[in-house]
C-alpha positions as CSV (number, residue, x, y, z in Angstrom):
1,Q,-17.5,1.7,1.7
2,F,-13.9,2.8,2.4
3,L,-12.8,1.6,-1.1
4,K,-15.6,3.4,-2.7
5,Q,-14.7,6.7,-0.9
6,L,-11.1,6.3,-2.2
7,G,-12.4,6.0,-5.8
8,I,-12.0,2.3,-6.4
9,H,-14.6,0.6,-8.6
10,P,-16.6,-2.0,-6.6
11,D,-15.6,-5.0,-8.7
12,W,-13.2,-5.9,-5.9
13,Q,-14.4,-5.9,-2.3
14,F,-13.3,-6.9,1.1
15,V,-15.2,-10.0,2.4
16,D,-15.0,-11.8,5.7
17,V,-13.1,-15.0,6.1
18,Y,-15.3,-16.9,8.5
19,G,-12.8,-19.6,9.4
20,M,-9.7,-21.3,8.3
21,E,-11.1,-24.7,7.4
22,P,-11.3,-25.7,3.7
23,E,-15.1,-25.7,3.7
24,L,-15.2,-22.1,5.1
25,L,-12.5,-20.9,2.7
26,S,-14.5,-22.3,-0.2
27,M,-17.2,-19.7,0.6
28,V,-14.8,-16.8,-0.1
29,P,-15.4,-15.5,-3.7
30,R,-12.4,-16.0,-6.0
31,P,-10.0,-14.8,-7.2
32,V,-8.5,-13.3,-4.0
33,C,-5.7,-10.8,-4.5
34,A,-4.9,-9.8,-0.9
35,V,-5.7,-10.9,2.7
36,L,-5.6,-8.5,5.7
37,L,-5.1,-10.0,9.1
38,L,-6.0,-8.2,12.3
39,F,-4.1,-9.6,15.3
40,P,-3.1,-8.6,18.8
41,I,0.4,-7.2,19.5
42,T,1.4,-9.3,22.5
43,E,4.7,-9.9,24.3
44,K,5.1,-13.2,22.5
45,Y,4.6,-11.6,19.2
46,E,7.0,-8.7,19.9
47,T,9.7,-11.3,20.9
48,F,9.1,-13.2,17.7
49,R,9.2,-10.0,15.6
50,T,12.6,-9.1,17.0
51,E,14.0,-12.6,16.4
52,E,12.6,-12.7,12.9
53,E,14.2,-9.3,12.0
54,E,17.6,-10.4,13.3
55,R,17.4,-13.7,11.5
56,I,16.5,-12.1,8.1
57,K,19.2,-9.4,8.5
58,A,21.7,-12.2,9.1
59,K,20.6,-14.6,6.4
60,G,19.0,-12.2,3.9
61,Q,15.9,-12.8,1.8
62,D,14.7,-12.2,-1.8
63,V,12.3,-9.3,-2.1
64,K,11.3,-8.2,-5.6
65,S,11.8,-4.5,-6.4
66,S,8.2,-4.4,-7.7
67,V,6.8,-4.9,-4.1
68,Y,5.2,-1.7,-2.9
69,F,6.0,-1.3,0.8
70,M,5.6,1.7,3.1
71,K,6.5,2.3,6.8
72,Q,3.9,3.3,9.3
73,T,4.6,6.6,11.1
74,I,0.9,7.5,11.9
75,N,-0.4,5.9,15.1
76,N,-3.5,3.8,14.7
77,A,-3.3,4.0,10.8
78,C,-2.4,0.3,10.4
79,G,-5.8,-0.4,8.7
80,T,-5.2,2.3,6.2
81,I,-1.6,1.2,5.5
82,G,-2.8,-2.4,5.2
83,L,-5.4,-1.3,2.6
84,I,-2.8,0.8,0.7
85,H,-0.4,-2.3,0.7
86,A,-3.3,-4.5,-0.6
87,I,-4.3,-2.1,-3.4
88,A,-0.8,-0.9,-4.4
89,N,0.4,-4.4,-5.0
90,N,-2.6,-5.2,-7.1
91,R,-3.1,-1.8,-8.8
92,D,-3.0,-3.4,-12.3
93,K,-6.2,-5.3,-11.4
94,M,-8.1,-2.4,-9.9
95,N,-10.4,0.0,-11.8
96,F,-9.9,3.4,-10.3
97,E,-12.3,6.3,-10.8
98,T,-10.6,9.2,-12.7
99,N,-10.5,11.4,-9.6
100,S,-9.5,8.7,-7.2
101,S,-7.4,10.1,-4.3
102,L,-5.7,6.7,-3.8
103,K,-4.8,6.4,-7.5
104,K,-3.1,9.8,-7.2
105,F,-1.3,8.8,-4.0
106,L,0.0,5.6,-5.6
107,E,1.2,7.3,-8.7
108,D,2.9,10.1,-6.8
109,S,4.6,7.7,-4.3
110,L,5.6,4.9,-6.7
111,S,9.3,6.1,-7.0
112,M,9.6,7.0,-3.2
113,T,11.3,5.0,-0.5
114,P,9.1,3.2,2.2
115,E,10.0,6.1,4.6
116,E,9.1,8.8,2.0
117,R,5.8,7.2,1.4
118,A,5.0,7.2,5.1
119,K,5.9,11.0,5.3
120,Y,3.8,11.6,2.2
121,L,0.8,9.9,3.8
122,E,1.1,12.1,6.9
123,T,0.4,15.2,4.7
124,Y,-2.1,13.5,2.3
125,E,-5.4,14.9,3.5
126,A,-7.7,13.0,1.2
127,I,-6.8,9.6,2.5
128,R,-6.5,10.6,6.1
129,V,-9.9,12.3,6.1
130,T,-11.5,9.3,4.4
131,H,-9.9,7.0,7.0
132,E,-11.2,9.2,9.9
133,S,-14.7,9.5,8.5
134,S,-15.0,5.8,7.7
135,A,-13.7,4.9,11.2
136,H,-16.4,7.1,12.8
137,E,-19.1,5.3,10.7
138,G,-18.2,2.0,12.3
139,Q,-20.2,0.4,15.2
140,T,-17.5,1.1,17.7
141,E,-15.8,4.4,18.4
142,A,-12.6,4.9,16.5
143,P,-9.5,5.2,18.7
144,S,-8.0,8.7,18.9
145,I,-4.6,9.1,17.2
146,D,-2.7,9.1,20.5
147,E,-4.5,6.2,22.1
148,K,-2.4,3.0,22.5
149,V,-4.0,0.2,20.5
150,D,-2.8,-3.4,20.8
151,L,-4.5,-4.7,17.7
152,H,-2.7,-4.4,14.3
153,F,-3.3,-5.0,10.6
154,I,-0.9,-6.5,8.1
155,A,-1.4,-7.3,4.4
156,L,-0.6,-10.5,2.6
157,V,-0.1,-10.2,-1.1
158,N,1.1,-12.2,-4.1
159,V,3.8,-10.3,-6.1
160,G,5.5,-12.2,-8.9
161,G,4.6,-15.6,-7.5
162,H,5.8,-14.9,-4.0
163,L,3.7,-14.4,-0.9
164,Y,4.8,-11.2,1.0
165,E,3.8,-10.0,4.4
166,L,3.6,-6.2,4.5
167,D,3.7,-4.6,7.9
168,G,4.6,-0.9,8.3
169,R,6.0,-1.6,11.8
170,K,8.7,-3.9,10.3
171,P,11.8,-2.6,8.4
172,F,11.1,-4.6,5.2
173,P,8.6,-7.0,3.6
174,I,8.7,-10.6,4.7
175,N,8.9,-13.2,1.9
176,H,6.9,-16.3,2.9
177,G,7.8,-18.3,-0.2
178,E,6.1,-19.3,-3.4
179,T,2.4,-18.9,-4.2
180,S,0.1,-18.8,-7.2
181,D,-3.2,-17.0,-8.0
182,D,-5.0,-20.3,-7.5
183,S,-3.4,-21.2,-4.1
184,F,-3.0,-17.7,-2.8
185,L,-5.9,-17.7,-0.3
186,E,-4.9,-21.0,1.2
187,D,-1.2,-20.0,1.4
188,A,-2.0,-16.7,3.0
189,I,-4.2,-18.5,5.6
190,E,-1.3,-20.8,6.5
191,V,0.7,-17.6,7.4
192,C,-2.3,-16.4,9.4
193,K,-2.4,-19.7,11.3
194,K,1.3,-19.3,12.3
195,F,0.3,-16.0,14.0
196,M,-2.5,-17.8,15.9
197,E,-0.2,-20.7,16.9
198,R,2.3,-18.2,18.4
199,D,-0.4,-16.9,20.7
200,P,-2.7,-19.9,21.4
201,E,-4.5,-18.2,24.4
202,E,-5.5,-15.2,22.2
203,L,-8.8,-15.1,20.4
204,R,-8.5,-11.7,18.7
205,F,-7.7,-12.7,15.2
206,N,-9.7,-11.7,12.1
207,A,-9.0,-12.1,8.4
208,I,-10.6,-10.4,5.5
209,A,-10.0,-11.1,1.8
210,L,-9.9,-8.7,-1.2
211,S,-12.0,-10.7,-3.6
212,A,-13.4,-10.2,-7.1
213,V,-17.2,-10.0,-6.7
């Protein structure tokens, strides 16, 4: 519904990933071009995030300039940012309606820095209003902008044969190594499993895949 409101033709849709075992992954329609992971922000995760950032700053990593990445400055908008990351890095595969608000946002923001894109989203009514209206259509009440939420969305995408984790709370994309169109879902799920292994007592993990239907 959210994709439709943003003017994306329904030949790609988000589908649930019911489990991480091969037989459950085989139920996900292919090809898959992005995976969104919902996970809890815990003390263990925050410790890991700080260490990961320091390690990458010290050692460096290869990030292709074609990766579309934006910072998150709006509270509780991680789902919207995750969706923008998923679509922006697969925009060549998407069929946009001519008046698509998301298509216009991506075209306008393509040459911006990650920080400028975040600022632009703050003022971009069409996407913000769509996010709020779709959140209120859900079964549970959407959190208010100021409420502290300890669940967070990230996007996993394949850009140029590398699997990137895109999280607007982080200073840069995270390169998780090589992938391919055929192995992308399995490779992305391996990254999701690492999130779960870091917090074995936690149950609040959920993955959805952007699949061709």
